[in-house]
C-alpha positions as CSV (number, residue, x, y, z in Angstrom):
1,X,-53.5,-52.8,117.7
2,X,-53.9,-50.6,120.5
3,X,-52.6,-47.1,120.3
4,X,-49.9,-47.9,122.7
5,X,-48.8,-50.9,120.7
6,X,-48.7,-48.7,117.6
7,X,-46.4,-46.3,119.3
8,X,-44.0,-49.0,120.8
9,X,-43.9,-50.6,117.3
10,X,-42.6,-47.1,115.8
11,X,-40.2,-46.6,118.4
12,X,-38.7,-50.1,117.7
13,X,-38.6,-49.8,113.8
14,X,-36.8,-46.4,114.2
15,X,-34.2,-48.0,116.7
16,X,-33.7,-51.0,114.4
17,X,-33.1,-48.6,111.4
18,X,-30.9,-46.4,113.5
19,X,-29.0,-49.2,115.1
20,X,-26.1,-49.5,112.4
21,X,-25.0,-46.1,113.4
22,X,-24.1,-47.4,116.7
23,X,-22.2,-50.5,115.6
24,X,-18.3,-50.2,115.5
25,X,-18.1,-49.7,111.7
26,X,-20.3,-46.9,111.7
27,X,-18.5,-45.6,114.9
28,X,-15.1,-45.8,113.0
29,X,-16.6,-43.9,110.0
30,X,-18.0,-41.0,112.1
31,X,-14.7,-40.8,114.0
32,X,-12.8,-40.6,110.8
33,X,-14.6,-37.5,109.9
34,X,-13.5,-35.6,112.7
35,X,-10.0,-34.1,112.7
36,X,-7.4,-35.4,114.8
37,X,-6.2,-32.7,117.6
38,X,-3.0,-31.0,116.6
39,X,0.1,-32.4,118.5
40,X,0.8,-29.7,121.3
41,X,4.2,-28.3,120.8
42,X,6.2,-25.7,122.8
43,X,6.2,-22.3,121.3
44,X,9.7,-22.5,120.3
45,X,12.4,-25.3,119.3
46,X,14.7,-26.5,121.9
47,X,17.6,-26.2,119.5
48,X,18.3,-25.2,116.0
49,X,20.9,-27.1,114.0
50,X,22.4,-25.2,111.0
51,X,24.0,-26.9,108.0
52,X,25.9,-24.6,105.8
53,X,26.6,-25.9,102.3
54,X,28.9,-24.0,99.6
55,X,30.3,-24.1,96.3
56,X,33.2,-22.1,97.5
57,X,36.5,-23.5,96.5
58,X,36.6,-23.7,92.8
59,X,36.7,-20.0,91.7
60,X,33.9,-18.3,89.7
61,X,31.3,-17.4,92.0
62,X,33.2,-19.0,95.1
63,X,34.1,-15.8,96.9
64,X,30.4,-14.7,96.9
65,X,29.1,-18.1,98.1
66,X,31.7,-18.1,100.8
67,X,30.5,-14.5,101.9
68,X,26.9,-15.5,102.0
69,X,27.7,-18.4,104.4
70,X,29.8,-16.4,106.5
71,X,27.4,-13.5,106.8
72,X,24.5,-16.0,107.6
73,X,26.5,-17.6,110.2
74,X,27.6,-14.3,111.9
75,X,23.9,-13.2,111.9
76,X,22.8,-16.4,113.7
77,X,25.5,-16.2,116.3
78,X,24.6,-12.7,117.1
79,X,20.9,-13.7,117.6
80,X,21.8,-16.4,119.7
81,X,24.5,-14.8,121.6
82,X,22.6,-15.0,124.8
83,X,22.0,-18.8,124.7
84,X,24.7,-20.1,122.2
85,X,24.1,-23.6,123.2
86,X,20.7,-23.6,121.5
87,X,22.7,-23.1,118.0
88,X,24.3,-26.1,116.7
89,X,26.3,-25.2,113.5
90,X,27.5,-27.8,111.2
91,X,29.5,-25.9,108.8
92,X,30.6,-27.7,105.7
93,X,31.7,-24.7,103.8
94,X,35.3,-24.9,104.8
95,X,37.3,-27.9,103.6
96,X,36.9,-31.2,105.6
97,X,39.4,-31.1,108.2
98,X,40.1,-34.8,107.9
99,X,40.9,-34.8,104.1
100,X,41.9,-31.0,103.6
101,X,39.6,-31.1,100.8
102,X,35.9,-30.1,100.1
103,X,33.4,-32.3,101.6
104,X,32.1,-34.9,98.9
105,X,28.6,-35.8,98.6
106,X,28.8,-38.9,100.6
107,X,30.4,-36.9,103.5
108,X,28.1,-34.1,103.2
109,X,25.1,-36.6,103.6
110,X,26.9,-38.7,106.5
111,X,27.1,-35.5,108.4
112,X,23.3,-34.6,107.9
113,X,22.3,-38.3,108.6
114,X,24.3,-38.0,111.9
115,X,22.7,-35.1,113.3
116,X,21.5,-35.9,116.8
117,X,18.0,-34.4,116.7
118,X,15.3,-34.2,119.3
119,X,11.6,-34.2,118.5
120,X,11.4,-30.4,119.2
121,X,14.6,-29.5,117.3
122,X,14.6,-27.4,113.9
123,X,17.1,-27.7,111.3
124,X,18.3,-24.9,109.0
125,X,19.9,-25.8,105.9
126,X,21.5,-22.9,103.9
127,X,23.2,-23.6,100.5
128,X,24.9,-21.0,98.4
129,X,26.2,-22.3,95.0
130,X,25.2,-23.3,91.5
131,X,21.9,-24.6,90.8
132,X,19.4,-25.8,88.2
133,X,15.9,-27.6,88.0
134,X,15.7,-31.0,86.8
135,X,12.2,-31.4,86.2
136,X,9.9,-28.6,85.4
137,X,6.8,-30.5,86.8
138,X,8.6,-31.1,90.3
139,X,10.8,-28.0,90.6
140,X,11.3,-28.3,94.5
141,X,12.5,-31.8,94.7
142,X,14.5,-32.0,91.3
143,X,16.2,-28.6,92.3
144,X,20.0,-29.6,92.0
145,X,22.3,-27.8,94.2
146,X,25.9,-27.6,93.3
147,X,28.6,-27.7,96.0
148,X,32.2,-28.3,95.6
149,X,32.2,-32.0,96.0
150,X,29.3,-32.4,93.5
151,X,25.7,-31.9,93.3
152,X,22.7,-33.1,95.5
153,X,18.9,-32.3,94.8
154,X,16.7,-30.9,97.5
155,X,15.0,-34.3,97.9
156,X,18.5,-36.0,98.7
157,X,19.2,-33.4,101.4
158,X,15.8,-33.0,102.9
159,X,14.5,-36.6,102.9
160,X,17.3,-37.9,105.4
161,X,16.5,-34.9,107.6
162,X,12.8,-35.8,107.5
163,X,13.6,-39.5,108.4
164,X,15.1,-37.9,111.7
165,X,11.7,-36.4,112.6
166,X,12.5,-32.8,113.5
167,X,9.8,-30.2,114.6
168,X,10.6,-28.1,111.6
169,X,13.1,-27.8,108.5
170,X,13.9,-24.5,107.1
171,X,15.8,-24.8,103.7
172,X,17.2,-21.8,102.0
173,X,19.2,-21.8,98.9
174,X,21.0,-19.1,97.1
175,X,21.5,-20.7,93.7
176,X,19.8,-20.5,90.1
177,X,16.7,-22.0,89.1
178,X,17.4,-22.3,85.4
179,X,16.1,-25.4,83.8
180,X,18.8,-28.2,83.2
181,X,18.9,-27.8,79.5
182,X,19.0,-23.9,79.5
183,X,21.9,-21.7,78.9
184,X,24.3,-20.5,81.7
185,X,23.0,-17.2,81.7
186,X,24.3,-13.6,80.7
187,X,27.9,-12.9,80.8
188,X,28.8,-10.0,83.1
189,X,31.2,-7.2,83.1
190,X,31.0,-5.3,86.4
191,X,30.2,-5.8,90.0
192,X,28.1,-3.4,92.0
193,X,30.2,-1.9,94.9
194,X,28.6,-3.0,98.1
195,X,27.7,-0.4,100.7
196,X,27.8,-1.9,104.2
197,X,25.8,-0.7,107.0
198,X,26.6,-1.1,110.7
199,X,23.0,-1.7,111.6
200,X,22.6,-4.4,114.2
201,X,20.7,-7.8,113.8
202,X,17.1,-7.8,114.6
203,X,17.4,-10.6,117.2
204,X,13.7,-10.9,117.5
205,X,13.1,-11.7,113.8
206,X,16.1,-14.0,113.4
207,X,15.0,-16.0,116.4
208,X,11.5,-16.1,115.5
209,X,12.3,-17.6,112.0
210,X,14.6,-20.1,113.5
211,X,12.7,-21.3,116.6
212,X,8.9,-21.0,115.9
213,X,8.5,-23.0,112.7
214,X,6.9,-26.3,112.5
215,X,6.8,-28.4,109.3
216,X,8.8,-27.2,106.2
217,X,9.8,-24.0,105.1
218,X,11.7,-24.0,101.6
219,X,12.6,-21.0,99.7
220,X,15.2,-20.1,97.0
221,X,16.5,-17.3,95.2
222,X,14.9,-17.2,91.8
223,X,11.6,-18.2,90.2
224,X,11.5,-21.4,88.1
225,X,13.4,-21.1,85.0
226,X,15.4,-17.9,86.4
227,X,19.0,-17.3,87.0
228,X,20.2,-15.8,90.3
229,X,23.1,-13.3,90.8
230,X,26.3,-13.8,92.7
231,X,26.6,-10.1,93.3
232,X,24.2,-7.4,94.2
233,X,23.0,-3.7,94.3
234,X,22.7,-1.5,97.4
235,X,23.4,-1.9,101.2
236,X,25.1,-4.8,102.6
237,X,24.8,-4.8,106.3
238,X,25.6,-8.6,106.5
239,X,28.5,-8.5,104.2
240,X,27.2,-11.1,102.0
241,X,28.1,-11.8,98.6
242,X,25.0,-12.6,96.4
243,X,21.7,-10.8,95.9
244,X,19.5,-13.2,97.7
245,X,21.8,-13.5,100.9
246,X,22.3,-9.9,100.7
247,X,18.4,-9.3,100.7
248,X,18.0,-12.0,103.5
249,X,20.3,-10.1,105.7
250,X,19.3,-6.8,104.9
251,X,15.9,-7.9,106.2
252,X,17.4,-9.5,109.2
253,X,18.9,-6.0,110.0
254,X,15.7,-4.2,109.5
255,X,13.8,-2.3,112.4
256,X,10.7,-4.1,111.4
257,X,10.2,-7.4,113.3
258,X,8.6,-10.5,112.0
259,X,7.2,-13.5,113.7
260,X,6.9,-16.0,110.9
261,X,8.1,-17.2,107.3
262,X,4.6,-16.4,105.8
263,X,4.8,-12.7,107.3
264,X,8.5,-12.4,106.2
265,X,8.6,-13.9,102.7
266,X,7.0,-11.1,100.8
267,X,9.6,-8.6,102.3
268,X,12.3,-11.1,101.3
269,X,10.8,-11.5,97.8
270,X,10.8,-7.6,97.2
271,X,14.2,-7.1,98.7
272,X,15.9,-9.8,96.4
273,X,14.4,-7.9,93.5
274,X,15.8,-4.7,94.6
275,X,19.1,-6.4,95.5
276,X,19.5,-8.1,92.0
277,X,18.2,-4.9,90.0
278,X,14.9,-6.6,89.5
279,X,16.6,-9.4,87.6
280,X,15.2,-12.2,89.9
281,X,12.8,-12.5,92.9
282,X,12.8,-15.1,95.8
283,X,10.6,-18.1,95.4
284,X,8.9,-20.0,98.1
285,X,8.2,-23.8,97.6
286,X,6.9,-24.2,101.0
287,X,5.4,-21.7,103.7
288,X,2.7,-24.1,105.5
289,X,-0.1,-22.6,103.3
290,X,-0.1,-23.2,99.5
291,X,-2.6,-20.1,99.4
292,X,-0.1,-18.0,101.3
293,X,2.7,-19.3,98.8
294,X,0.7,-18.6,95.8
295,X,-0.1,-15.2,96.8
296,X,3.4,-14.3,98.1
297,X,5.3,-15.5,94.9
298,X,3.4,-12.8,92.9
299,X,4.9,-9.9,94.9
300,X,6.8,-7.7,92.7
301,X,8.6,-4.2,93.5
302,X,8.7,-1.2,91.2
303,X,11.0,-1.8,88.2
304,X,14.6,-0.4,88.3
305,X,16.3,0.7,85.0
306,X,20.0,0.0,85.2
307,X,22.6,0.8,82.5
308,X,23.7,-2.1,80.5
309,X,27.4,-1.7,81.9
310,X,26.1,-2.9,85.5
311,X,25.3,-6.4,84.8
312,X,26.7,-8.6,87.6
313,X,27.7,-12.4,87.9
314,X,25.2,-15.0,87.4
315,X,25.5,-18.6,88.9
């Protein structure tokens, strides 16, 4: 065999061994190892649809819950005052005008399923009421949220919204996260007097948190197994009624601006601790990045020692 023949034989053998990598099967395998490019989206959502849910017509914590919904709604309306058409509010905290009764669970879901969503729209769900975790191994989706007409889990509310394929879902709940077989919490004797401020809403923060997210943001008032207060300590610029919502609106009135929920959540968690007298802290289920969630949920403010007489209502 001549030298040239030997060289050609080696070349053909090499090509034969490498040929499978150029067949469609291997081409597919190679392509599957390359991440698909992210879907390009505008920097902001076109519209924000707000769903307000409440336990607000049956006594007990009802007055505080109604204040929470009104405070959140007022802050949003202030932030979108220059372009109010981008804010679409589905307020289920009053009674249903068709029946003059609180919205039933079916009526609530019918409203949610009937939202006319575009692919670049966000949905913000805010609930203030009772709550409990049904399954310790799945605290997010089994979180039961009590409204006047009955209870729905996060999954029952979130899944129909996901089916509408929005750009993003922001799901905040001011409710207890006690386990279903646990007690009702500590009986209370005295509410803290709110100290209202006239500080303005930080429009940049609120608009960023409503318009910029994609995917799911899910936050509640207390860590798994903990109870949340339907009252608060300290200043109350948003005129809310419960510690978590007071803390939320306090941060929304801050001079510090925030661009995202991962950036904002540590402040919300700390502020919830301050507003509750360190009795509970906001808990994040989802903030895009599991690493961010795990780190943010560990934030603790300094301990505050309060007199026993200053216990406040629990959910």
